[in-house]
C-alpha positions, 0 to 999 in steps of 0.5 A, spaced: 208 591 871 214 594 874 220 595 869 226 599 867 222 601 861 216 604 865 220 607 870 224 611 864 218 613 861 217 618 866 224 621 865 223 622 857 225 628 853 218 629 852 216 628 859 221 632 862 219 638 857 212 638 860 214 637 867 218 644 866 212 647 863 208 645 869 214 647 873 214 654 870 206 655 871 206 653 878 212 658 880 208 664 876 202 662 880 206 662 887 209 668 885 202 672 883 199 669 890 204 671 894 203 678 891 196 678 893 197 675 900 202 680 902 196 685 903 193 681 908 199 678 911 201 686 912 195 687 916 195 681 920 190 677 917 189 669 919 190 668 911 197 671 909 202 670 904 203 662 905 195 661 904 194 665 898 201 662 895 198 655 896 191 656 894 194 660 887 199 654 886 194 649 887 189 651 883 194 652 877 197 645 878 190 642 878 188 646 872 195 645 868 195 637 868 188 637 864 192 640 858 197 634 858 193 627 858 197 624 853 203 624 858 199 621 864 202 615 867 209 616 864 205 616 857 203 609 857 196 612 857 197 616 850 193 611 846 187 611 850 188 618 853 181 622 853 181 630 854 179 632 860 173 637 861 177 643 864 170 646 866 169 640 871 176 641 874 175 649 875 168 647 878 172 642 883 177 648 885 171 653 886 168 648 891 174 647 895 176 654 895 169 656 898 170 652 904 176 655 905 173 662 904 168 660 909 173 658 914 176 665 915 169 669 915 167 670 923 161 673 926 160 676 932 154 679 934 152 684 929 159 684 926 162 680 920 169 680 919 173 676 914 169 677 907 174 681 904 179 675 905 174 670 903 173 674 896 181 675 895 182 667 897 177 666 891 180 671 887 187 667 888 184 661 886 182 664 879 189 667 878 191 660 879 186 657 874 188 663 869 195 661 869 194 653 869 190 654 862 195 659 859 192 666 860 198 669 863 197 676 861 190 676 864 193 672 871 197 678 872 192 683 870 187 680 875 193 680 880 195 687 880 187 689 880 186 685 886 192 687 890 191 694 888 183 694 890 185 691 897 191 696 898 187 702 896 180 700 896 179 702 903 182 709 902 177 710 896 171 708 901 174 713 906 173 719 901 166 717 899 160 719 902 158 714 907 154 712 913 157 708 918 153 703 923 154 702 930 151 696 934 149 698 941 147 694 947 143 698 953 141 695 960 137 699 964 135 699 971 130 695 974 123 698 973 125 703 967 122 701 961 124 706 955 120 707 949 123 707 942 121 714 941 126 716 947 132 712 944 131 714 937 131 722 940 137 720 944 140 717 937 138 723 933 141 728 938 148 724 937 148 724 930 145 717 928 138 714 926 135 708 929 135 702 925 128 699 927 128 692 924 134 691 928 131 692 935 131 686 940 129 686 947 130 682 953 126 682 959 128 680 966 127 681 973 134 685 973 131 690 968 130 691 960 136 690 955 135 693 948 140 691 942 140 695 936 143 698 930 144 705 929 146 708 922 150 715 922 146 721 919 153 723 916 160 721 916 161 727 920 155 728 924 155 721 928 159 721 934 165 717 936 164 711 940 168 714 946 163 720 946 157 716 946 159 712 952 161 718 956 154 721 954 151 715 956 154 716 963 149 722 964 143 717 964 142 714 971 137 709 968 142 706 964 146 700 968 150 698 962 152 700 955 156 696 950 158 699 943 162 697 937 162 698 930 157 694 926 162 692 920 160 687 915 
């Protein structure tokens, strides 16, 4: 029943102290989330500082309240309070954030983007959970590691040996039917190796169209996309050509 005693219970000294602790947890989680999200925001990604801050703060809020069951409902639940299982709360958080992460993953042809953003959003929720359960040092460390990896990881990858991939769509003039060997030889001349398992062929009266992925033999040997495009113009049997990086 509504009464002044019931309303006052929400503002008791113990209740205010608990809310203050929760407020500090939420503020800290928000700050850590903003730090991780700044890198994505700086690079113009769809999920920026606000998204990361909200995810991290909300994860902390959903976790920290589990530690105060005796203060639920103004403390009137104290005698009958039962400790909630934090692992079930974390499970719900991870599931919910998974849907958010899936929303930023985009697939266009053979290009997949947004995986790093989705993974970092998931890490942001983990930071919020760590703050919520009181592992502040671990939360700060995870924040620093995530931000450092997102800022410097691509630069480290650029220095390490790698073989980048490109996606090609080649439409040939009517009557011309290229062989796999001829396309493979042309790619080898340009510093690429044909990924045979990626080949897709469309046949029509207007001509044959090949779709495939080529992998560079070496970072320095693979021709650039403009160079490949200019070189393909020398072949009269190539009616149209579409090139793009096959990111994943």
